[in-house]
N, C-alpha and C positions, 0 to 999 in steps of 0.2 A: 140434550137437545139444543140446537142453535137458535137462539131467540134474538129478537130486536129489543129496542128499549122498552117497548110496551109488553114484553114477555109473550108475544104472539108467536106460535110455532112458525117456522119458515114455510112448511108445506101449506099452511093455511093461507099464505099470501101468494101462492103460486096459482096462476089461472087453471081452471078445471081441466082444460085440454092437455095439460102437462101430466095429469095423473097417470095415464098409461105409460108414459116415459119413466115416471118415478116408481112404477109398480115394482115391487120386489126390493125396494130400498127402504131401509129403516129411516123414519123421519128423525130419529135421534142422530143419525150420522150423515144423512143426505146433505150434500153441499153443492149447490149449483153455481157455477162460475160465470160471471158476466163481465164483458169487456166492451168498451166503446169502440166502434169501428170507424175508420176513416177520420180519426182525430176528432170525434164528436164525444161529448160527455152527456150523460143523463143522470141527474142527482135526484134521488127519491126522498121525499119528506116522510116523516113517520106516519102521517095521516093519509098519504096517498096509497092506493092499491099497488101491489107489485106489478110492474109492467116490463114487457120485453118486446123485441121486434122479431120474434120467431115466426117463421112461416109455418102456420099450423099444419097444412097438408104435408109439407116437406118433412116436418119433424115427426109426425105420426107414421109416415112411411119409412122413416129411418134413413132418409137421404140428406138431411140437413146437417152439414158438418160443423157449423160454427155457432158461437153464442153472442150474446148481446151485451149491452152496456148498462147495467143497473147495479146498484150497490146492495149488499146484504145487510150489513150493520148500518144503522140509521143515525147514530149519534154524529153530531157535527164534527167532533174531533177525529172521527174515524172515517170521514168522507173519502171515498176511494175513486180514483180515476185511473182505470187500468186500460191502456191503449195498446192495441195490437199494431205493430209496425207493419204498414202495408205499402210503404213507399221508400225510395232511396234516401229520404231525409228523415232524421229522427223526429218523432212527434214531441210535443211539448207537455210538460207536467203543469199542474195548477200554478206553480210558482214561476212558470215561464222557462224553466230549465229543460234541457233536452232529456229525453227518456233514454236511460242507459240499460245495458244488459243486467247490471247489478243494481237493484233499486237503492235509493238513498234513504228511504224511511220505511219503517216497519208497517206491514199490512196485517190487519187482524182477520180478514175474511179469506176464506178458501175460494179460489177461482178456477174456473175451467173454461173451455171455449165451445160454444154451441152455435150461435147464429148472430147475424148482424142486428143492430138495434131496430126496434119497431115499437111504436106506441099503440096500445090497444084502445086508447080512448079516442082514436080518430075514426073517421067514417070508413065503411067497407071499401068504397071506391078509392079513397086516398090510400088505404092500406094495401090494396092490390097493386096500385100504381107503384108504391114504394117497394113492395116486394119484388116487383119486376126489375126495379132499378137496383135495389140494395143487394140482391142475391145473385148478381151477375157472376160472381166468382164461382158459384156452385156449378153453373153451366160451363164456365170456362175450365174449371177444375185446376186452376193454377195455384190455389192456396195463397198463403201470406208470405211476405218476405221481410227480413230485417234490413237495416241499412247496409248497403254494399260496402264492404271493407276494402282496404287498399290492395291493389294488385289482384282484383277479381274481375270477372266478366258479368255484365248486367244480363238480366233475363228479359230479352226483347218481348217475348210473348206475354209475360206477366205485365210489363209496362204498357203494352198496347191494350191488354184487357183492362187494366186499371184506367187508362184514358177513355176507353169506351164507357166504362161505368161512370166516370166523372161527367162525360158529355150527356149521358142519359139522365143523370141527376139534374144537370143544368137545364136540359130541355123539359124536364118535368115541372119546373117552376113556371107558373102561369102569371098572366097579367103584365102590367107595365114593369114590374120588378124583374120578371123573367126576360123581357125584351132588353132591358137595360143590362142585365148580367151577361146576356149572350153577346150584345154589342161590345161590351167591355172585354169579354173573353176573346172575341175575334180580333180586337185591336191590340191586344198585348204583344203579339209577335211583331206587328208592324212598329209599335213604339220601341221595342227592344232593338230590332235590327237598325232602325233609324238612329237610335241613340248610340249604338255601336259604331255606325258609320260616321256620325258626327265626331265622336271622341277619337276615333282612329284617324280621321283627317287632321284634327288638331294635334294629335300625338305625332303623326308623321311629319307635319310641318315643323314642329319643334325639334324633332330629331334631325331633320335635314339642315336646319339652321345651326344646331349645335355641332354636328359632325363637320360641317363646312368650316366653322371657326376653329375647331381643334386641328383639322388638317392643315390650315394655314398658319396657325400659331407655331407650328414646328419650323416654319420658314422665317417668320418675323412677326411684327406687330404694327398696328396702325396708331400713329401719333395723334390723329384726329379724335379717335375714340377706340379704346383698347378692345371693346367688344365687337368691333367690325372686322369681318374677314377681308381678305385682299380684294375680292371683287367689288365689294361695296366701298372699301377705302379708296380704290382707284377707279371708281365708276365714271369719272369725268374724262379719263384718258383711254378707256377701252379695256377689254378683257386681255389678261396675260401681259399687259404692258406695265413697265415700271412707273412709279410716281413718287414724288417727294414725301408724301404722307406715309408711305409704307416703308418701314425700316427693317431691313433684314438683321438677323442676329450677328452676322459677320460685321456689318457696318457699325452696329452698336457696341461691339466688344473688342474690335481690333482696327488697326489702321493700315497695315500692310496687306498685300493681296494674299500671301500665304497665311497670315494670321486670320484674315477674314474667312478664307476657305476652311481652315481647321476649326474655327469657332462655329461656323455654320454647320459643318459636319457633326461636331460634338453636340450642338443643341438639337439637331435633327434626330440623332440617335437617342439623346437623353429623354426628350419628350415622348418619343415613340415607346421607349421601355417603361417610362413612368405611367403612361396611359394604359399600356397593355398589362403591366403588373398590377395596377390599381383595379383594372377590370377583373382580372383573374382572382384577386383577393376578395372583391365583392361577391363574385359568383360562388367561390368556395366557402366563404364564411356565412353568407346569408341566404343564398338561393341556388343550390347546385342544379336545380332544374332549369335555370336560366341559360345554361350553356348550350352551344351549338345552335342550329336553326330551329329545332323544335318540331319541324314538319313530320318526321317519322313518328314522334310521340302523338302529335295531334291526329295523325292518320289512324293510329292505333286506338286512341280514345274515341274517335268517331266510329270505329268499328265495334265499340262496346266495352272496351277495357277501362278500368278505373285506376287512375294514378292520382292519388290525393296530393294536393298542393301544386301540381304541375300547372294548373290554370288559375292559381290563386293570386291575391292582390300583392303579396310579397314578391312573387315571381315576376309579376307585371312591373313593379317598381325597379327591381334589380336588373331585369333584362333591358329595360329602357335605358338606365344609366350605363349599364355594361355595354350595350350596343353602341352608344355614343362614344365611349372610350375605345372600344375595339376598332371601330371604323376610323376614328380620329387618330389612332396610333399608327396607321399605315399598314396594318396586317392585311394579308391577302384574303379578305373576307368581304361579304356584302351584307347589307342591312335589309334586303328585300325579303329573303326567306323568313327571318325572325319577325317581320311584320305580320305574318300569318299567325305566329304564336301569340304576339301581343294582341291581335284582334280577337283571338279565341279566348284569351284571358278576360278581355272586356265582355265577350259573349258568355262567359261563365259567371262573372261577378254580377252583372246587371240583372239577369233573370231571377236571382235569388229573392227579389222582392215580390215575385208572383208565385203562388203555390203551384200553379199549373206546370211550371218548369222546375221549381225548386224540389218538388216531390216526385218528379218523373224523369228518370235519366234518358229515356228515349226521346221525350219532348225536348230536353235540354240539348241533345245532339242535333236537332234540327236548327236550333239557334246557332250552335257552333259551326255548322256547315255554312250558314249565311254569313257568319262573322269572318270565316276564312276568306270569303270572296272580297270582303272589304279590305283585308290586308293586301291582297294582290292588286286591288284597284288603286290603292295609293302607292304601291311599290312601283308600278309601271304606268300609272295614269291610264289604266285600261279596265273600266268597270265591267264591260261584257266579258273580257278575257278573265277577269276575276271570278265571275260566275262559272264559266266553263272550267277554270282551274279547280274550283271546289268540286264540281261534278266529276271531272276526269281524274284528279290526282289524289284528293284527300277524303272525300265523302264516301261513306259506306251505305247510308240510307238517305236517299235524295228524292223525296216525292215532289210532285208538281208544285205544290204550294211553297215548298222550300226554294224552288227556282225563282219564283216571283219575289219572295222575301230577300233572297240573295241579291237579286237585281236591284231592289230598292236600297238595300244597305250599301252595296257597292256604288250606286249612284250618289247617295248622300255623302259617302266618304270622298268621292272624286270632286263633288261640288265644294265641299268644305276645304279640301286642299287647294282647289282653284281659287277660292276666295282668300285663303291665307297667303297664296302666292309667295312661297318662301324664297324663290330665286329671283323675284321681281322681274321675271321675263314673260309671265303669263303662261308658262309651261307647267304641266303637272310634274314632270320629271325633267332633269337637266339634259338628258340625252334625246329628247324629242327632236325629230328632224322631219323635213318634207323633201320629196324628190320631184323634180319637174320633167326629167327625161324618161322616156320609155326604154324598155329593154329590147334587145335584138335576139334573133333566133340562135345565133352562134353562142350566145352567152349561156344558154341553157345547159350546154355541156360543162361549162365551168361551174354552174350552180350545182349540178349533179356531183362534180368533183368535190365541192365543198361539203355536200351531204355525206359523201364517202369518208372524207377526213373527219367530219364531226362524229360519225358513228364509231370509227376507229378510236378517236380520242376518248369518247365516252366509255367504251369498253376498257381501255387502258387506265383511265382515271379511276374508275370504280374499283378495279383490282388493286391499283396502287394505294388508294385511300384506305381500303379495307386492310391491306397488309400493314400499313402504318398504324392503323387503329389496333390491330392485334398485337403488334410489337409494343405499342404504348401500354396496353393492358397487362402484358406478360412480363414487362421489364421493370426496372427501377423507376422509370419515368412516371408510373402511376402514383408513386409516393411523393413526387414533387411537381404537382401541376402548375403552381405559380412560377417556379423556376423554369419550367419548360416553356411557358408562355413568354417569359422575359427573354430567354435565349433565342426563341424563334423571332421575337420582335427585334432583337439585336441583329441577327443575321439578315432579316428582311430590310432593316434600315440601312445596313452597310451596303447591301446590294442595290437597293432602290435609289439611294442618293447618287450613285454613279451611273445610273441608267436613266436617260432623259425621259423615256416614256413611262417609267415606273415611279418616277419621283412625284408625279401628280396623283391625285386620287383616282380610283378606278372609274368612278362616274365621269370625271373630267376626261379621262382617256377615251372612254366610250363615246362621249359627246363629240370629241374631235375626230375620231376615226369614222364616225357616221357622216360627217359633214361633207358637202361638196366644196371644192376649192373656191368656187365663185362666191360662196356665201360668207367667207371669213375675211376679215380685214387684218388678220394676224396669222402668219404661217406658223402653225404649231409644230416646232422642231423639225421643219423641213418637209412636212407631208406634202406640201404643194409647190415646193421649189423645183423648178425645171433643172435637169441635169444631175440631180442628187438622188434619183430614184433607187439606184443600187445600194447606196449607203443607208438610205432610209429603210429599204426593205430588209437589209441585214439587221438593223436595230429592231425592227418589228418582229423578226423571227426570234431574235434573242429575248425580246420582251415576252413573246408567247411561251417560249420554253421555260423561262424563269417563273413567269406567272403560274403556269400549270404546275410546276414543281412546288412552289411555295404554297399554292392552294391545296395540293394533295397532302402536304404536311400539316398545314394550319387547320384545315377543316376537321374538327374533332377535338381540338384542345378545349380547355375549360373556360371558354369565353363565348358570348353570343356571336354567332357567325353564320352567314348565309353562303350558298354555293352558286346562286343564280347569276349575279353580276360578274364574279370572277370567271365563270365559264363563258359568259358572253364576251368578256374582254379577250380571252384567248382566241375565241372564234373570230372576233372582229379584227384582231391583228393578222390572223391567217387570211381572212377574207380580203383585207386591204392589200396584202402582198399579192394575192391572186389577181385582184383588180388592177393593181399597178402594173403587173406583168402583162395583163391583157391590153391595157392602155398603151404600154410601150410597144407591143407587137403591132397593134393597129396603127399607131403613128409611124412606125418604122416601115410597115408594108401595107399602106392603105389600099393598094390595088388588088390585093389577094381576093380570090372569089369568096372566101369565108366572111370578108368584111364588106360584101356588096351591099348590105342593108344599111351601112353607115351613111350619114349625110355626105353628098359629093362636094360640098363647098368647104370641106376641111374643118367643119365644126366638130366639137368634142363628141365622140361616139360612146366611149366607155366611161362610166362614173365609178371610180374606186370606192366611194363611200357606200354605194349600194351593195357592193361585195362584202364590205365590212358588216353591214346589217344582215345580209343573208348568212354570212359565216357565223355571226353571233347566234342566230336562230339554229343553225345546224349543230353547233357544238353544245348549245344548251339542250337541244333535243337528244343528242347522244348521251348526255350525262343523266338527264331526268326521264327520258322517253316520253316527254310531253308531245302531243300532236296537235289536236284541234285547238285547244286553249292557247298554245304557244303561237300558232299561226294568227289567231285573232289578236293576241297581245302585240305581236310585231306590227300588225296592220294598224292597231289603234294608236300606238305611240309614234308611228311614222306617218300615218295618214296617206300612205302611198298605195292606193287601190291597184295600180297597175303592176305592182310587184308582189301581189298576193299569190299569184300562180307560181313564180319561182320560189317563194318562201315555202309554199305547200309541198312542192316537189322536193326541195332540199330537206325539209323536215321528215318526209316519208322515207327518203333514202337513208338519212341518218338513223332513224328508228330501226329500219330493216337491218342495216349493217350492225348496229349495236346489239339487236336481239339475236343476231347470228352468233355472237360471242357470249351471250348470257341474257336471259329474259329478265326484265325489270330494271328500273333505274336505280340511282343512288339511294333514294329513300326506301325502296323495297329492300335493297341490300342491307341498309342500316336497321330496318325492322328485324330482319333475320339475324343480324349481328347481335342485337340486344335481346334476342329471344322473346320478343313481344308476341303474344298469342293473337296475331292478326291474320285472318283468313280472307284473302282478297276475293271478293265476289266474282272477279274476272278470271280467277285462277282455274286452269284446266289441268286435269290429271294426266301426266305423261308416262305413268308407269304401265304395268301390265293391265290390259283391258279386261282380263279375266279375274282380277283381284276382287274379292268380295268382303263384306263386313266381317265375316268370320276370321279373316286374316289379320285384322288390326284390333279386334275387340279384346277386352280383358275378360277371360272366361269366368263363368259363375263360380268355379272352384277357387278362383283367386280373388273373389270379391267379398267384402264384408257386407252382409245383408242384415236387415232388421226384420224380424217377424212382426206381423200386425198386432199380435197379442202375446203376452207372456213376459214382456219387459217391465221392469220397474224403473223408478227414477234413478236409483243407484246403478242399475245395470247399464242404462243408457249413458249415465255420466261416466262410468268406467270405460265404456266403449269409446267415448270422445277423448278420454285421457290417454288411452293406450293406442290410438290410431291417429294418423294425420290425414285421413281421407277427407275430401271436401264434400262428399255426399254418399248416401247409402240407398240402394234400392230397398223398397219395402215389399215383402212377400207375405202371402197368407200363412205359410208355414212350410215345414219340411215333411216329406220330400216333394210336395206338390209344386212349390216355388211359383205359385200363381201371383202375378204382379199386382200389387195394390197401388204403388206410386213410387215417388222418389223424394227423399228427405235430404235437404241441404244441411251441412254441418252447422252453419251459422244459425239457421232457424231452430235446429234442435237445441243448441246451446242456449239460445235466448229463451225458448219455452221452458227448459229445465231451470234456468235461473229464476224465472218468474214464478214457477210452480213451487220451488223450494222456499220461497219467501212467504208462503201462506202457512198458517199454523196448523192446518189440517193435513198438510202434505208431508209425508215422511219418505224416507229412503225406500221403504218397501211398498210405497203406493204404486199400484199398477198404472201403466201407460198403454194406450191402445191407439192404433192407426186405422183400423178398418172403417170404411165409410158407413157401414150398417151398424157399427158398434158391437160390443160384446153382448151376449145374452144376459139381459137384465135379471132374468129369473134363475140364472144358473149359479151365481155365486153370492157370497155373503158380504163381499167387499162393496161398500157404498161410495167411497171416495176414490176417484180415479182421475188421472190426467188425460184429457182428450187431446191427442196430438194431430187430429185429422186436418185441422186448419193449416198446419204448417207443412204439409206435403203436397207435391205436385201430383195430382191424381190422374192427369192425362199427359204423361210424357210421350214423346214421339217414339214409336216402335218401328223397327225394321226386322226383317228376317236375316238369318246368317248368310243367305245367298244373295243378299242385296248388293248390287254393284258398287264399287268404290266411287265411281263417277257420280252416282245418284246420292250417295252419302255426303259427298263433298257439296253437291247442290243443296242438300237439306241444311247443312251447317252454314253455308255461305248466304243463302237466300233468306233463311228464317232466323239467322243469328242465334243458333242453338248453342248450348253449353255442353250438352250430352245427348246421346241417343241410346235407348235401351234396345238390346237385341233379344227377341223373344220368338217363340214358336207357339201359336195358339195361346198367347198370354202367359206362357211359361217362360220364366227368366232363363236366358242362355248366356248373356254377356252384357257388357257395357262399353260404349265408345265415348270417350271424352274429346273435347276439342283439341287437347294436347296430343292425344293418341293420333288423331287425324293429321294434325300439323306435322308431327314427327314423321309420319309416313309420306306425306305430300312433299315435304322438304327433301327427304332422302331420294324421292323418285324424280322430282322436277329439277332439283339442283344437286346433282351427284358430285359436283366438284367443291361443294361447300359442306363443312361440318360445324355445327353449333355445339361447342363444348359445354360441359356442365357449369363452367363459370361464366357463361354468356359470351364467350369469344368464338368468333367464326373464323375457321381456318380454311384458307383457299387452297385448293389443289390436293386435298386429303381424301381419305376413304369416304364412300357414300353412306355415311350414317349421321344421325342427328340426335342430339339430346337437348330438348328445350327445358331449361331449368326454371324459368319464371312461372310462378303460380298464376294460372289463368282463372282461378276461382272455381273451376269445375273438374280439376284433375284429382286423381287419387294418389298421385306420386308426390 
């Protein structure tokens, strides 16, 4: 008989209404297992009556699937805190350590799972209220979850149900304490997004200052103060003009003109290779996730995928340092895309102080969506555009409240950057411009032409970049990532030093291409020199071609790198050439009827700088397929409301042309390349409209199922050891195959680990999954492991004839990991997220193949094998 310290039989301490449930069990062997729910503990003193939070009616009716949190053995050295993991974050033990799947200390009590905690010494009214709050999961039927492991998909439905339960518990608190808790709860999101915006503004200002100095140190140094860049060193003579305080490396190291040129060339290449190599070393050695822009991964994470460490503090630090080095080295990359990754790192680190977000992955993703808008806000000085970018490009779940929080965070980020004023010009970004002239009707044809060129360039660039990425992964280059970066930096430095428009930073190039000639007091390499338009246009074309080629090769190496600014630079060069050609024709033939709307007094009619701005928007839209957010971004950093219509038309043309050669931008292509289990909610099924769920499901004959009764601890453990399936349908038995629920692999493993640690649990101890439980009068076995709490009792069901389009809608809109195919509750098959992704990719992108090693081959057979574990696949 299991006794306490006072030798009182256990059954005598159980409330009387539990007698029917214990009927048929020997008091000698009966062991009732109790566990604290929602990270709460209840410790029972030896003199207190045995208490639980069982819902009496639910228990007597056989529908209460879980148990409560009380201890059986009452000695102080045997105090037990057994917490069921019901959130994405590990609960804490008494000593403050995280709860692991394998316990760290021996438990002497046998435990099982019956119901949520409930104190019977409370009033009936209080009891009923807490029953309604605490037993929400019974109505939802979602069961419990363990901590999400790496490369798994979160359960959106469970997290939403858990949040509803938390809110109801919060609303149940009365009086001033309840009001205070609710106010504090509502303010947490605003505090977090405000803090993210503030820190992102400070971080962006620091990066801007550091990258500007590193870019200039390749050319020379300031004798007044070594830490000053060229602009601040020569601030008294004007931008891009020489001053005595700025000493080039050629002047410092040689005296002859040839010697100075060679010394300057050598130092330019040396610093570029050192910065790039140092960046690649940091990324490879300390934070591999810091490479590239991070937007495809952020997009996948916001879609519900878990990538541990990608948004961690170490990644934040290394990506910040690496971004400064990669941009300062002169590589053809931008820092604007990685700003989104950095902001999301802040949005992942700061919420850990609040349980509301630390213990709920769905809530966390709302903060990450708001954080991404702050990244674009400081990248382009466009807070509204940042909100729309988050909505259009990266967010998966974007409720109305997230829009307001995103707006607030983006505003705080922009204000902070404005106050920091890193360029000392009052501008949020260096390439901010304003235009005073209006556009004319004949120019709309040229804007449409730029949109056409932007769409073609986007389609070409995506294919070229993917082919380079596939070659990089399949060749010896993958073994030498640091050497590859150094070689690319060497080639880039050799080419850029001898190309006048490429020698400056990409941001400086954009700033000068956007400007009107009347606004500058220095002619940037002949852009505004009369009579040299042909030579300048030739150099701009060469610059665009070289920049596009270098970007296609560089984007994807193991350094922090963005694609936004380089794409804009290619478009700005092209647009400036078109604008210069239009200006030349108008000045050569001012009387042509097409130029009738120009001023008759000979004033300037065409502004080439506006064509550069429109071209930048067109080429960026072609690469990323951004539309509304891009139009707002271009409007915000130019302030030219009169040019919003040409920008909109150009963007739409670029997107239509780009989509004609392949739907989706560069980020969508990289998601497919890396085999991330991301299902775009905007995705439409382009395959056979008559396809049904039966065509993509795994049939029941090929599925490993679990019967609701008849299993033991050893048999379930053997099942987990001999299979690699991520989940198992639970059925009543054979041959009925009536569906009981769905059990995840991680939950089964955790439950078995905990059960094995109890001294009354043996390998032959039965396990059961039925909601009604086994017949208590039928058998002589009194100790059993109740697994009901760990199964999803209400999985989404479809029939075999359910159309694929609707299956896609279910997965995309509800964030499902699996769908059970059944007829009259009889199991027929199973569809996982990867099953659906495999079919959708092969139907919608027949020219792409995702190989088993994660490489996407362009132009091959229309099949796809997604190898990355999404957390819900059986493969």
